[in-house]
C-alpha positions in Angstrom: -3.6 8.5 -11.0 -6.3 6.5 -8.7 -5.4 6.4 -5.4 -5.2 2.5 -5.7 -3.1 2.5 -8.4 0.2 2.7 -6.5 -0.9 -0.1 -4.2 -1.5 -2.3 -6.9 2.2 -1.6 -8.3 3.4 -1.9 -5.3 1.8 -5.2 -4.4 2.8 -6.9 -7.7 6.6 -6.3 -7.0 6.8 -6.6 -3.3 3.6 -8.2 -2.3 0.5 -7.3 -0.5 1.8 -7.2 2.8 4.5 -4.5 1.8 1.3 -2.4 0.2 -0.8 -2.6 3.4 2.6 -1.8 5.7 3.1 1.3 3.7 -0.5 2.3 3.6 -0.8 2.0 6.9 2.0 3.8 8.1 3.0 6.0 5.6 -0.4 6.5 4.1 -1.5 10.4 2.7 2.2 11.1 1.8 4.2 10.6 -1.3 7.4 8.8 -1.1 10.3 9.3 -3.2 12.1 6.0 -4.4 15.6 6.8 -4.6 17.6 5.6 -7.4 20.7 4.1 -5.3 20.7 1.2 -2.7 22.5 3.2 -0.3 20.0 6.2 -0.4 17.1 3.6 -0.2 18.6 2.2 3.3 18.0 5.3 4.7 14.6 6.1 3.8 12.0 6.2 6.8 9.4 4.0 4.6 12.2 1.6 4.0 12.9 0.5 7.4 8.9 -0.7 7.8 9.4 -3.5 5.1 11.3 -6.4 4.5 14.8 -5.9 3.1 13.5 -8.1 -0.1 10.3 -5.9 -0.7 12.4 -2.8 0.0 14.5 -4.0 -2.6 11.9 -5.0 -5.3 10.2 -1.3 -4.7 13.6 0.4 -5.1 14.4 -1.7 -8.5 11.1 -1.4 -9.9 10.2 2.6 -9.1 13.8 4.0 -8.8 13.8 7.8 -9.3 9.6 7.8 -8.9 7.4 9.6 -6.6 4.7 7.0 -5.1 1.2 8.5 -3.8 0.4 6.0 -0.9 -3.3 6.7 -0.1 -4.3 7.4 3.7 -8.1 6.9 3.5 -9.5 3.5 4.7 -12.0 3.7 2.2 -9.3 3.9 -0.3 -7.2 1.0 0.9 -10.5 -1.3 1.7 -11.8 -0.8 -2.1 -8.4 -1.8 -3.1 -8.5 -4.8 -1.2 -12.1 -5.7 -2.2 -10.5 -5.7 -5.7 -8.2 -8.2 -4.9 -10.9 -10.3 -3.5 -10.6 -10.5 0.1 -13.2 -11.2 2.5 -15.6 -8.2 4.1 -14.7 -10.0 7.6 -10.5 -10.1 6.7 -10.7 -6.3 5.3 -12.8 -5.4 8.5 -9.9 -7.0 10.7 -7.0 -5.5 8.6 -8.6 -1.8 8.6 -10.2 -2.1 12.2 -13.6 -0.9 10.5 -16.7 -2.8 11.1 -17.8 -5.4 8.6 -20.8 -3.5 7.8 -18.6 -0.5 6.9 -16.8 -2.6 4.4 -20.2 -4.0 2.8 -21.3 -0.3 2.3 -18.1 0.2 0.5 -18.8 -3.0 -1.6 -22.2 -1.8 -2.6 -20.9 1.9 -3.5 -18.0 0.4 -5.5 
């Protein structure tokens, strides 16, 4: 599985903000998505999301393990694929616009 694949799935069901929140706060980890709502509510990663986003992830990925990328480059490339501008990606990831442009050239 490509690093960005988990972010695509999360963004599709819970929105881009939820995917980015997980990447920023829980990147580099595999998160377990429990099968019950009660177990989902006590997950550390779940507390960082809106109730709606967490519920959507729980419903869609129940019982799955999701790898959340930690590398800014992986998240940056994913945002490039989503069509965001270099400036907005740089601001989101706290890197320079030149760094983002380099990622674009190498993508």
